[in-house]
Structure formats: C-alpha cells, structure tokens
PDB file of N, H, CA, C and O in Angstrom:
ATOM      1  N   MET A   1       0.455  -1.382  -0.356  1.00  0.00           N
ATOM      2  CA  MET A   1       0.074  -0.275  -0.144  1.00  0.00           C
ATOM      3  C   MET A   1       0.740   1.530  -0.269  1.00  0.00           C
ATOM      4  O   MET A   1       0.472   2.577  -0.859  1.00  0.00           O
ATOM      5  N   SER A   2       1.836   0.934   0.812  1.00  0.00           N
ATOM      6  H   SER A   2       2.054   0.084   1.291  1.00  0.00           H
ATOM      7  CA  SER A   2       2.555   2.225   1.124  1.00  0.00           C
ATOM      8  C   SER A   2       3.524   2.785  -0.044  1.00  0.00           C
ATOM      9  O   SER A   2       3.806   3.951  -0.318  1.00  0.00           O
ATOM     10  N   ASP A   3       3.999   1.415  -0.722  1.00  0.00           N
ATOM     11  H   ASP A   3       3.770   0.467  -0.499  1.00  0.00           H
ATOM     12  CA  ASP A   3       4.652   1.768  -2.392  1.00  0.00           C
ATOM     13  C   ASP A   3       4.056   2.425  -3.651  1.00  0.00           C
ATOM     14  O   ASP A   3       4.612   2.865  -4.657  1.00  0.00           O
ATOM     15  N   THR A   4       2.353   2.340  -3.185  1.00  0.00           N
ATOM     16  H   THR A   4       1.901   1.983  -2.368  1.00  0.00           H
ATOM     17  CA  THR A   4       1.186   2.758  -4.526  1.00  0.00           C
ATOM     18  C   THR A   4       1.166   4.589  -4.202  1.00  0.00           C
ATOM     19  O   THR A   4       1.470   5.493  -4.981  1.00  0.00           O
ATOM     20  N   VAL A   5       0.813   4.652  -3.137  1.00  0.00           N
ATOM     21  H   VAL A   5       0.566   3.918  -2.504  1.00  0.00           H
ATOM     22  CA  VAL A   5       1.217   5.925  -2.198  1.00  0.00           C
ATOM     23  C   VAL A   5       2.169   6.796  -1.960  1.00  0.00           C
ATOM     24  O   VAL A   5       1.954   7.866  -1.391  1.00  0.00           O
ATOM     25  N   THR A   6       3.894   6.223  -2.584  1.00  0.00           N
ATOM     26  H   THR A   6       4.069   5.353  -3.046  1.00  0.00           H
ATOM     27  CA  THR A   6       4.554   6.790  -2.660  1.00  0.00           C
ATOM     28  C   THR A   6       4.721   7.690  -4.471  1.00  0.00           C
ATOM     29  O   THR A   6       5.026   8.768  -4.979  1.00  0.00           O
ATOM     30  N   GLN A   7       4.150   5.946  -4.904  1.00  0.00           N
ATOM     31  H   GLN A   7       3.902   5.070  -4.491  1.00  0.00           H
ATOM     32  CA  GLN A   7       4.320   6.265  -6.241  1.00  0.00           C
ATOM     33  C   GLN A   7       3.157   7.633  -7.120  1.00  0.00           C
ATOM     34  O   GLN A   7       3.028   8.176  -8.217  1.00  0.00           O
ATOM     35  N   MET A   8       2.730   7.638  -6.166  1.00  0.00           N
ATOM     36  H   MET A   8       2.835   7.197  -5.275  1.00  0.00           H
ATOM     37  CA  MET A   8       1.304   8.431  -6.473  1.00  0.00           C
ATOM     38  C   MET A   8       2.166  10.060  -6.004  1.00  0.00           C
ATOM     39  O   MET A   8       2.330  10.897  -6.892  1.00  0.00           O
ATOM     40  N   ARG A   9       2.520  10.267  -4.956  1.00  0.00           N
ATOM     41  H   ARG A   9       2.387   9.587  -4.235  1.00  0.00           H
ATOM     42  CA  ARG A   9       3.321  10.928  -4.305  1.00  0.00           C
ATOM     43  C   ARG A   9       4.461  11.930  -5.404  1.00  0.00           C
ATOM     44  O   ARG A   9       4.754  13.097  -5.662  1.00  0.00           O
ATOM     45  N   LEU A  10       4.828  10.390  -5.811  1.00  0.00           N
ATOM     46  H   LEU A  10       4.590   9.442  -5.602  1.00  0.00           H
ATOM     47  CA  LEU A  10       6.141  11.051  -7.219  1.00  0.00           C
ATOM     48  C   LEU A  10       5.385  11.637  -8.210  1.00  0.00           C
ATOM     49  O   LEU A  10       5.769  12.696  -8.708  1.00  0.00           O
ATOM     50  N   SER A  11       4.290  11.064  -8.596  1.00  0.00           N
ATOM     51  H   SER A  11       3.979  10.205  -8.191  1.00  0.00           H
ATOM     52  CA  SER A  11       3.719  11.181 -10.112  1.00  0.00           C
ATOM     53  C   SER A  11       3.178  12.768  -9.866  1.00  0.00           C
ATOM     54  O   SER A  11       3.493  13.603 -10.715  1.00  0.00           O
ATOM     55  N   ILE A  12       2.357  13.183  -8.693  1.00  0.00           N
ATOM     56  H   ILE A  12       2.101  12.505  -8.004  1.00  0.00           H
ATOM     57  CA  ILE A  12       2.041  14.170  -8.459  1.00  0.00           C
ATOM     58  C   ILE A  12       3.079  15.360  -8.741  1.00  0.00           C
ATOM     59  O   ILE A  12       2.802  16.317  -9.464  1.00  0.00           O
ATOM     60  N   ARG A  13       4.741  15.128  -7.852  1.00  0.00           N
ATOM     61  H   ARG A  13       4.966  14.350  -7.265  1.00  0.00           H
ATOM     62  CA  ARG A  13       5.472  16.582  -7.995  1.00  0.00           C
ATOM     63  C   ARG A  13       6.032  15.904  -9.238  1.00  0.00           C
ATOM     64  O   ARG A  13       6.978  16.618  -9.569  1.00  0.00           O
ATOM     65  N   LEU A  14       5.934  14.914 -10.076  1.00  0.00           N
ATOM     66  H   LEU A  14       5.165  14.334  -9.806  1.00  0.00           H
ATOM     67  CA  LEU A  14       6.357  15.275 -11.688  1.00  0.00           C
ATOM     68  C   LEU A  14       5.391  15.753 -12.174  1.00  0.00           C
ATOM     69  O   LEU A  14       5.712  16.575 -13.032  1.00  0.00           O
ATOM     70  N   ASP A  15       3.889  15.604 -12.002  1.00  0.00           N
ATOM     71  H   ASP A  15       3.628  14.937 -11.305  1.00  0.00           H
ATOM     72  CA  ASP A  15       3.048  16.609 -12.712  1.00  0.00           C
ATOM     73  C   ASP A  15       3.123  18.343 -12.334  1.00  0.00           C
ATOM     74  O   ASP A  15       2.799  19.333 -12.989  1.00  0.00           O
ATOM     75  N   SER A  16       3.619  18.196 -11.172  1.00  0.00           N
ATOM     76  H   SER A  16       3.882  17.391 -10.640  1.00  0.00           H
ATOM     77  CA  SER A  16       3.617  19.711 -11.068  1.00  0.00           C
ATOM     78  C   SER A  16       5.220  20.054 -11.834  1.00  0.00           C
ATOM     79  O   SER A  16       5.582  21.230 -11.793  1.00  0.00           O
ATOM     80  N   TYR A  17       5.551  19.688 -12.078  1.00  0.00           N
ATOM     81  H   TYR A  17       5.257  18.733 -12.111  1.00  0.00           H
ATOM     82  CA  TYR A  17       7.464  19.806 -12.515  1.00  0.00           C
ATOM     83  C   TYR A  17       7.070  20.237 -14.240  1.00  0.00           C
ATOM     84  O   TYR A  17       7.597  21.158 -14.864  1.00  0.00           O
ATOM     85  N   LEU A  18       5.758  19.067 -14.884  1.00  0.00           N
ATOM     86  H   LEU A  18       5.330  18.319 -14.377  1.00  0.00           H
ATOM     87  CA  LEU A  18       6.057  19.734 -16.184  1.00  0.00           C
ATOM     88  C   LEU A  18       4.875  20.796 -16.053  1.00  0.00           C
ATOM     89  O   LEU A  18       4.618  21.241 -17.172  1.00  0.00           O
ATOM     90  N   ARG A  19       4.138  21.305 -15.142  1.00  0.00           N
ATOM     91  H   ARG A  19       4.347  20.944 -14.233  1.00  0.00           H
ATOM     92  CA  ARG A  19       3.402  22.303 -15.482  1.00  0.00           C
ATOM     93  C   ARG A  19       4.463  23.115 -15.501  1.00  0.00           C
ATOM     94  O   ARG A  19       4.985  23.308 -16.599  1.00  0.00           O
ATOM     95  N   GLU A  20       4.945  23.678 -14.488  1.00  0.00           N
ATOM     96  H   GLU A  20       4.522  23.521 -13.596  1.00  0.00           H
ATOM     97  CA  GLU A  20       6.354  24.537 -14.776  1.00  0.00           C
ATOM     98  C   GLU A  20       7.057  24.764 -15.839  1.00  0.00           C
ATOM     99  O   GLU A  20       7.665  25.735 -16.289  1.00  0.00           O
ATOM    100  N   TYR A  21       6.884  23.796 -16.129  1.00  0.00           N
ATOM    101  H   TYR A  21       6.389  23.007 -15.763  1.00  0.00           H
ATOM    102  CA  TYR A  21       7.977  24.038 -17.420  1.00  0.00           C
ATOM    103  C   TYR A  21       7.008  24.603 -18.836  1.00  0.00           C
ATOM    104  O   TYR A  21       7.221  25.549 -19.594  1.00  0.00           O
ATOM    105  N   MET A  22       6.101  23.783 -18.814  1.00  0.00           N
ATOM    106  H   MET A  22       5.928  23.015 -18.198  1.00  0.00           H
ATOM    107  CA  MET A  22       5.340  24.441 -19.649  1.00  0.00           C
ATOM    108  C   MET A  22       4.947  26.031 -19.421  1.00  0.00           C
ATOM    109  O   MET A  22       4.978  26.740 -20.427  1.00  0.00           O
ATOM    110  N   GLU A  23       4.625  26.559 -18.315  1.00  0.00           N
ATOM    111  H   GLU A  23       4.600  25.983 -17.498  1.00  0.00           H
ATOM    112  CA  GLU A  23       5.306  28.027 -17.693  1.00  0.00           C
ATOM    113  C   GLU A  23       6.050  28.317 -18.685  1.00  0.00           C
ATOM    114  O   GLU A  23       5.631  28.789 -19.742  1.00  0.00           O
ATOM    115  N   LYS A  24       7.595  27.977 -18.346  1.00  0.00           N
ATOM    116  H   LYS A  24       7.936  27.594 -17.487  1.00  0.00           H
ATOM    117  CA  LYS A  24       8.457  28.493 -18.319  1.00  0.00           C
ATOM    118  C   LYS A  24       9.147  28.279 -19.833  1.00  0.00           C
ATOM    119  O   LYS A  24      10.296  28.649 -20.075  1.00  0.00           O
ATOM    120  N   SER A  25       8.230  27.594 -20.868  1.00  0.00           N
ATOM    121  H   SER A  25       7.297  27.294 -20.671  1.00  0.00           H
ATOM    122  CA  SER A  25       8.517  27.072 -21.646  1.00  0.00           C
ATOM    123  C   SER A  25       8.655  28.280 -22.960  1.00  0.00           C
ATOM    124  O   SER A  25       9.359  28.329 -23.968  1.00  0.00           O
ATOM    125  N   ALA A  26       7.449  29.325 -22.287  1.00  0.00           N
ATOM    126  H   ALA A  26       6.877  29.285 -21.468  1.00  0.00           H
ATOM    127  CA  ALA A  26       7.469  30.200 -23.631  1.00  0.00           C
ATOM    128  C   ALA A  26       8.448  31.272 -22.688  1.00  0.00           C
ATOM    129  O   ALA A  26       7.777  32.191 -22.219  1.00  0.00           O
ATOM    130  N   ARG A  27       9.140  31.291 -22.518  1.00  0.00           N
ATOM    131  H   ARG A  27       9.685  30.544 -22.899  1.00  0.00           H
ATOM    132  CA  ARG A  27      10.541  32.373 -21.849  1.00  0.00           C
ATOM    133  C   ARG A  27      11.369  31.437 -22.859  1.00  0.00           C
ATOM    134  O   ARG A  27      10.967  30.512 -23.564  1.00  0.00           O
ATOM    135  N   LYS A  28      12.305  31.830 -22.745  1.00  0.00           N
ATOM    136  H   LYS A  28      12.631  32.582 -22.172  1.00  0.00           H
ATOM    137  CA  LYS A  28      13.717  31.391 -24.207  1.00  0.00           C
ATOM    138  C   LYS A  28      14.216  30.497 -23.111  1.00  0.00           C
ATOM    139  O   LYS A  28      13.840  30.772 -21.971  1.00  0.00           O
ATOM    140  N   ALA A  29      15.026  29.444 -23.293  1.00  0.00           N
ATOM    141  H   ALA A  29      15.331  29.222 -24.219  1.00  0.00           H
ATOM    142  CA  ALA A  29      16.003  29.056 -22.966  1.00  0.00           C
ATOM    143  C   ALA A  29      16.575  27.835 -24.118  1.00  0.00           C
ATOM    144  O   ALA A  29      16.050  27.284 -25.085  1.00  0.00           O
ATOM    145  N   THR A  30      17.826  27.752 -23.504  1.00  0.00           N
ATOM    146  H   THR A  30      18.252  28.200 -22.718  1.00  0.00           H
ATOM    147  CA  THR A  30      19.090  27.294 -24.765  1.00  0.00           C
ATOM    148  C   THR A  30      18.368  25.644 -25.130  1.00  0.00           C
ATOM    149  O   THR A  30      17.368  24.970 -24.881  1.00  0.00           O
ATOM    150  N   PRO A  31      19.306  25.605 -25.677  1.00  0.00           N
ATOM    151  CA  PRO A  31      18.310  24.130 -26.493  1.00  0.00           C
ATOM    152  C   PRO A  31      18.797  23.245 -26.173  1.00  0.00           C
ATOM    153  O   PRO A  31      18.121  22.223 -26.057  1.00  0.00           O
ATOM    154  N   SER A  32      20.099  23.229 -25.904  1.00  0.00           N
ATOM    155  H   SER A  32      20.649  24.059 -25.999  1.00  0.00           H
ATOM    156  CA  SER A  32      20.921  22.282 -25.117  1.00  0.00           C
ATOM    157  C   SER A  32      19.921  22.275 -23.379  1.00  0.00           C
ATOM    158  O   SER A  32      19.851  21.208 -22.768  1.00  0.00           O
ATOM    159  N   SER A  33      19.425  23.216 -22.952  1.00  0.00           N
ATOM    160  H   SER A  33      19.482  24.083 -23.448  1.00  0.00           H
ATOM    161  CA  SER A  33      18.822  22.656 -21.069  1.00  0.00           C
ATOM    162  C   SER A  33      17.603  22.064 -21.876  1.00  0.00           C
ATOM    163  O   SER A  33      17.386  21.005 -21.288  1.00  0.00           O
ATOM    164  N   LYS A  34      16.668  22.172 -22.925  1.00  0.00           N
ATOM    165  H   LYS A  34      16.844  23.033 -23.403  1.00  0.00           H
ATOM    166  CA  LYS A  34      15.544  21.883 -23.560  1.00  0.00           C
ATOM    167  C   LYS A  34      15.515  20.634 -23.416  1.00  0.00           C
ATOM    168  O   LYS A  34      14.730  19.963 -22.746  1.00  0.00           O
ATOM    169  N   GLU A  35      17.095  20.042 -24.576  1.00  0.00           N
ATOM    170  H   GLU A  35      17.732  20.588 -25.120  1.00  0.00           H
ATOM    171  CA  GLU A  35      17.596  18.847 -25.062  1.00  0.00           C
ATOM    172  C   GLU A  35      17.816  18.141 -23.622  1.00  0.00           C
ATOM    173  O   GLU A  35      17.563  16.936 -23.657  1.00  0.00           O
ATOM    174  N   GLU A  36      18.234  18.634 -22.362  1.00  0.00           N
ATOM    175  H   GLU A  36      18.440  19.612 -22.333  1.00  0.00           H
ATOM    176  CA  GLU A  36      18.372  17.890 -20.984  1.00  0.00           C
ATOM    177  C   GLU A  36      17.075  17.816 -20.241  1.00  0.00           C
ATOM    178  O   GLU A  36      16.985  17.041 -19.289  1.00  0.00           O
ATOM    179  N   TRP A  37      16.247  18.427 -20.536  1.00  0.00           N
ATOM    180  H   TRP A  37      16.320  19.056 -21.309  1.00  0.00           H
ATOM    181  CA  TRP A  37      14.767  18.395 -19.864  1.00  0.00           C
ATOM    182  C   TRP A  37      14.157  17.455 -20.544  1.00  0.00           C
ATOM    183  O   TRP A  37      13.793  16.534 -19.814  1.00  0.00           O
ATOM    184  N   GLU A  38      13.866  17.304 -21.809  1.00  0.00           N
ATOM    185  H   GLU A  38      14.162  18.052 -22.402  1.00  0.00           H
ATOM    186  CA  GLU A  38      13.713  15.998 -22.531  1.00  0.00           C
ATOM    187  C   GLU A  38      14.058  14.828 -22.226  1.00  0.00           C
ATOM    188  O   GLU A  38      13.076  14.190 -21.845  1.00  0.00           O
ATOM    189  N   LYS A  39      15.126  14.161 -22.213  1.00  0.00           N
ATOM    190  H   LYS A  39      15.923  14.679 -22.523  1.00  0.00           H
ATOM    191  CA  LYS A  39      16.036  13.327 -21.858  1.00  0.00           C
ATOM    192  C   LYS A  39      15.383  12.694 -20.519  1.00  0.00           C
ATOM    193  O   LYS A  39      14.794  11.624 -20.369  1.00  0.00           O
ATOM    194  N   VAL A  40      15.803  14.100 -19.260  1.00  0.00           N
ATOM    195  H   VAL A  40      16.281  14.970 -19.382  1.00  0.00           H
ATOM    196  CA  VAL A  40      15.031  13.207 -18.119  1.00  0.00           C
ATOM    197  C   VAL A  40      13.846  13.704 -17.887  1.00  0.00           C
ATOM    198  O   VAL A  40      13.605  13.911 -16.698  1.00  0.00           O
ATOM    199  N   TRP A  41      12.775  14.042 -18.872  1.00  0.00           N
ATOM    200  H   TRP A  41      12.971  13.874 -19.839  1.00  0.00           H
ATOM    201  CA  TRP A  41      11.520  13.876 -18.600  1.00  0.00           C
ATOM    202  C   TRP A  41      11.389  12.525 -18.921  1.00  0.00           C
ATOM    203  O   TRP A  41      11.116  11.702 -18.047  1.00  0.00           O
ATOM    204  N   GLN A  42      11.527  12.269 -19.887  1.00  0.00           N
ATOM    205  H   GLN A  42      11.749  12.937 -20.597  1.00  0.00           H
ATOM    206  CA  GLN A  42      11.164  11.129 -20.789  1.00  0.00           C
ATOM    207  C   GLN A  42      11.145   9.589 -20.365  1.00  0.00           C
ATOM    208  O   GLN A  42      10.445   8.617 -20.647  1.00  0.00           O
ATOM    209  N   SER A  43      12.574   9.907 -19.314  1.00  0.00           N
ATOM    210  H   SER A  43      13.143  10.696 -19.084  1.00  0.00           H
ATOM    211  CA  SER A  43      13.415   8.467 -18.616  1.00  0.00           C
ATOM    212  C   SER A  43      12.230   8.249 -17.037  1.00  0.00           C
ATOM    213  O   SER A  43      12.202   7.242 -16.330  1.00  0.00           O
ATOM    214  N   ALA A  44      11.349   9.553 -16.844  1.00  0.00           N
ATOM    215  H   ALA A  44      11.372  10.371 -17.419  1.00  0.00           H
ATOM    216  CA  ALA A  44      10.801   9.702 -15.457  1.00  0.00           C
ATOM    217  C   ALA A  44       9.484   9.118 -16.261  1.00  0.00           C
ATOM    218  O   ALA A  44       8.968   8.190 -15.638  1.00  0.00           O
ATOM    219  N   ASN A  45       8.904   9.402 -17.341  1.00  0.00           N
ATOM    220  H   ASN A  45       9.323  10.156 -17.847  1.00  0.00           H
ATOM    221  CA  ASN A  45       7.555   9.693 -17.448  1.00  0.00           C
ATOM    222  C   ASN A  45       7.716   8.094 -17.994  1.00  0.00           C
ATOM    223  O   ASN A  45       6.621   7.539 -17.904  1.00  0.00           O
ATOM    224  N   VAL A  46       8.907   7.069 -18.609  1.00  0.00           N
ATOM    225  H   VAL A  46       9.796   7.519 -18.683  1.00  0.00           H
ATOM    226  CA  VAL A  46       8.903   5.818 -18.582  1.00  0.00           C
ATOM    227  C   VAL A  46       8.859   5.099 -17.581  1.00  0.00           C
ATOM    228  O   VAL A  46       8.410   3.954 -17.636  1.00  0.00           O
ATOM    229  N   ALA A  47       9.474   5.830 -16.111  1.00  0.00           N
ATOM    230  H   ALA A  47       9.839   6.760 -16.067  1.00  0.00           H
ATOM    231  CA  ALA A  47       9.311   5.207 -14.740  1.00  0.00           C
ATOM    232  C   ALA A  47       8.094   5.432 -14.209  1.00  0.00           C
ATOM    233  O   ALA A  47       7.649   4.638 -13.381  1.00  0.00           O
ATOM    234  N   ARG A  48       7.547   6.272 -14.506  1.00  0.00           N
ATOM    235  H   ARG A  48       7.908   6.918 -15.180  1.00  0.00           H
ATOM    236  CA  ARG A  48       6.098   6.818 -13.975  1.00  0.00           C
ATOM    237  C   ARG A  48       4.704   5.554 -14.400  1.00  0.00           C
ATOM    238  O   ARG A  48       3.979   4.956 -13.605  1.00  0.00           O
ATOM    239  N   THR A  49       4.715   5.499 -15.510  1.00  0.00           N
ATOM    240  H   THR A  49       5.303   5.984 -16.156  1.00  0.00           H
ATOM    241  CA  THR A  49       4.326   4.398 -16.475  1.00  0.00           C
ATOM    242  C   THR A  49       5.060   3.173 -16.165  1.00  0.00           C
ATOM    243  O   THR A  49       4.062   2.456 -16.230  1.00  0.00           O
ATOM    244  N   ASN A  50       5.980   2.368 -15.886  1.00  0.00           N
ATOM    245  H   ASN A  50       6.791   2.951 -15.833  1.00  0.00           H
ATOM    246  CA  ASN A  50       5.814   1.299 -14.953  1.00  0.00           C
ATOM    247  C   ASN A  50       5.790   1.104 -13.776  1.00  0.00           C
ATOM    248  O   ASN A  50       6.104   0.044 -13.234  1.00  0.00           O
ATOM    249  N   ASN A  51       5.405   2.127 -13.221  1.00  0.00           N
ATOM    250  H   ASN A  51       5.151   2.988 -13.662  1.00  0.00           H
ATOM    251  CA  ASN A  51       6.044   2.470 -11.450  1.00  0.00           C
ATOM    252  C   ASN A  51       6.675   2.130 -10.692  1.00  0.00           C
ATOM    253  O   ASN A  51       6.465   1.612  -9.595  1.00  0.00           O
ATOM    254  N   THR A  52       7.811   2.487 -11.393  1.00  0.00           N
ATOM    255  H   THR A  52       7.981   2.908 -12.284  1.00  0.00           H
ATOM    256  CA  THR A  52       9.136   2.221 -10.911  1.00  0.00           C
ATOM    257  C   THR A  52       9.742   3.463 -10.656  1.00  0.00           C
ATOM    258  O   THR A  52      10.894   3.528 -11.084  1.00  0.00           O
ATOM    259  N   LEU A  53       9.199   4.759  -9.926  1.00  0.00           N
ATOM    260  H   LEU A  53       8.263   4.706  -9.578  1.00  0.00           H
ATOM    261  CA  LEU A  53       9.523   6.227 -10.213  1.00  0.00           C
ATOM    262  C   LEU A  53      10.314   6.301  -8.681  1.00  0.00           C
ATOM    263  O   LEU A  53       9.830   5.812  -7.660  1.00  0.00           O
ATOM    264  N   THR A  54      11.804   7.111  -8.755  1.00  0.00           N
ATOM    265  H   THR A  54      12.197   7.508  -9.585  1.00  0.00           H
ATOM    266  CA  THR A  54      12.135   6.821  -7.640  1.00  0.00           C
ATOM    267  C   THR A  54      12.333   8.423  -6.985  1.00  0.00           C
ATOM    268  O   THR A  54      12.091   9.314  -7.799  1.00  0.00           O
ATOM    269  N   PRO A  55      12.700   8.818  -5.761  1.00  0.00           N
ATOM    270  CA  PRO A  55      13.193  10.417  -5.706  1.00  0.00           C
ATOM    271  C   PRO A  55      13.670  10.619  -6.769  1.00  0.00           C
ATOM    272  O   PRO A  55      13.035  11.218  -7.636  1.00  0.00           O
ATOM    273  N   GLU A  56      15.132  10.085  -6.997  1.00  0.00           N
ATOM    274  H   GLU A  56      15.649   9.598  -6.293  1.00  0.00           H
ATOM    275  CA  GLU A  56      15.933  10.202  -7.559  1.00  0.00           C
ATOM    276  C   GLU A  56      15.776  10.945  -8.811  1.00  0.00           C
ATOM    277  O   GLU A  56      16.390  11.968  -9.115  1.00  0.00           O
ATOM    278  N   LEU A  57      14.954  10.372  -9.462  1.00  0.00           N
ATOM    279  H   LEU A  57      14.455   9.541  -9.215  1.00  0.00           H
ATOM    280  CA  LEU A  57      14.014  10.492 -11.070  1.00  0.00           C
ATOM    281  C   LEU A  57      13.776  11.792 -10.621  1.00  0.00           C
ATOM    282  O   LEU A  57      14.525  12.749 -10.820  1.00  0.00           O
ATOM    283  N   VAL A  58      12.684  11.811  -9.992  1.00  0.00           N
ATOM    284  H   VAL A  58      12.076  11.034  -9.830  1.00  0.00           H
ATOM    285  CA  VAL A  58      12.055  13.198  -9.725  1.00  0.00           C
ATOM    286  C   VAL A  58      12.973  14.199  -9.434  1.00  0.00           C
ATOM    287  O   VAL A  58      12.571  15.297  -9.818  1.00  0.00           O
ATOM    288  N   ASP A  59      14.005  14.216  -8.922  1.00  0.00           N
ATOM    289  H   ASP A  59      14.331  13.324  -8.610  1.00  0.00           H
ATOM    290  CA  ASP A  59      14.492  15.661  -8.278  1.00  0.00           C
ATOM    291  C   ASP A  59      15.869  15.675  -9.298  1.00  0.00           C
ATOM    292  O   ASP A  59      16.739  16.518  -9.080  1.00  0.00           O
ATOM    293  N   ASP A  60      16.051  14.505 -10.647  1.00  0.00           N
ATOM    294  H   ASP A  60      15.344  13.820 -10.824  1.00  0.00           H
ATOM    295  CA  ASP A  60      16.637  14.796 -11.898  1.00  0.00           C
ATOM    296  C   ASP A  60      15.225  15.510 -12.458  1.00  0.00           C
ATOM    297  O   ASP A  60      15.532  16.654 -12.794  1.00  0.00           O
ATOM    298  N   VAL A  61      14.319  15.361 -12.603  1.00  0.00           N
ATOM    299  H   VAL A  61      14.070  14.432 -12.331  1.00  0.00           H
ATOM    300  CA  VAL A  61      13.176  16.538 -13.394  1.00  0.00           C
ATOM    301  C   VAL A  61      13.698  18.125 -12.822  1.00  0.00           C
ATOM    302  O   VAL A  61      13.864  19.217 -13.366  1.00  0.00           O
ATOM    303  N   ARG A  62      13.833  17.648 -11.571  1.00  0.00           N
ATOM    304  H   ARG A  62      13.697  16.761 -11.129  1.00  0.00           H
ATOM    305  CA  ARG A  62      13.326  19.179 -10.896  1.00  0.00           C
ATOM    306  C   ARG A  62      14.996  20.483 -10.862  1.00  0.00           C
ATOM    307  O   ARG A  62      15.129  21.703 -10.770  1.00  0.00           O
ATOM    308  N   ILE A  63      16.021  19.190 -11.009  1.00  0.00           N
ATOM    309  H   ILE A  63      15.914  18.199 -11.084  1.00  0.00           H
ATOM    310  CA  ILE A  63      17.092  19.919 -11.492  1.00  0.00           C
ATOM    311  C   ILE A  63      17.309  20.609 -12.911  1.00  0.00           C
ATOM    312  O   ILE A  63      17.758  21.675 -13.333  1.00  0.00           O
ATOM    313  N   ALA A  64      16.714  19.355 -13.461  1.00  0.00           N
ATOM    314  H   ALA A  64      16.350  18.489 -13.118  1.00  0.00           H
ATOM    315  CA  ALA A  64      16.748  19.678 -15.229  1.00  0.00           C
ATOM    316  C   ALA A  64      15.304  21.327 -15.625  1.00  0.00           C
ATOM    317  O   ALA A  64      14.984  22.002 -16.603  1.00  0.00           O
ATOM    318  N   LEU A  65      14.945  21.241 -14.292  1.00  0.00           N
ATOM    319  H   LEU A  65      15.205  20.692 -13.497  1.00  0.00           H
ATOM    320  CA  LEU A  65      13.261  22.343 -14.987  1.00  0.00           C
ATOM    321  C   LEU A  65      14.955  23.980 -13.936  1.00  0.00           C
ATOM    322  O   LEU A  65      15.279  25.087 -14.367  1.00  0.00           O
ATOM    323  N   ASN A  66      15.308  23.463 -13.037  1.00  0.00           N
ATOM    324  H   ASN A  66      15.046  22.564 -12.687  1.00  0.00           H
ATOM    325  CA  ASN A  66      15.591  24.699 -12.885  1.00  0.00           C
ATOM    326  C   ASN A  66      17.028  25.240 -14.012  1.00  0.00           C
ATOM    327  O   ASN A  66      17.264  26.414 -14.300  1.00  0.00           O
ATOM    328  N   ILE A  67      17.483  24.545 -14.286  1.00  0.00           N
ATOM    329  H   ILE A  67      17.291  23.592 -14.051  1.00  0.00           H
ATOM    330  CA  ILE A  67      18.316  24.619 -15.131  1.00  0.00           C
ATOM    331  C   ILE A  67      17.885  25.410 -16.450  1.00  0.00           C
ATOM    332  O   ILE A  67      18.901  25.674 -17.093  1.00  0.00           O
ATOM    333  N   LEU A  68      16.917  25.802 -16.973  1.00  0.00           N
ATOM    334  H   LEU A  68      16.091  25.588 -16.451  1.00  0.00           H
ATOM    335  CA  LEU A  68      16.062  26.189 -17.974  1.00  0.00           C
ATOM    336  C   LEU A  68      15.757  27.725 -17.487  1.00  0.00           C
ATOM    337  O   LEU A  68      15.003  28.443 -18.144  1.00  0.00           O
TER     338      LEU A  68
END
C-alpha cells in the first residue's frame, strides 16, 4: 500500500514540474537545456508508466527544470 502511495506522490511532483516547465517554455531557454529536460523527462515518464519512479528520478527532473 505505501508503495502505491509513494508512486502517487512522486507522480504528483512530476506533474507539478511539467506544469512549471510548460510555463517556463514560453520564455527563451537554450537548446541544450531543453534537450536535457526532454531526456530526463522521458526517463521519468517511462518510470511513472512502469510504476518504478524513484525520488532520484524526480529530483533529476527538478534539477533539469531549474536549469531552464
């Protein structure tokens, strides 16, 4: 049960980072930072689909978002 709750919480954090990315993407970001975001986002999204999200993956998304 707690594993399901953990996955749900991590997924919610991931969704909030995606919303923030969508807001930031209206501003100019360097191609390399967008590329990094895409790479990290795809990894995390696949993990979410497989219910294998980890706090580290979600933190990688946060870090990529802060670079934008």
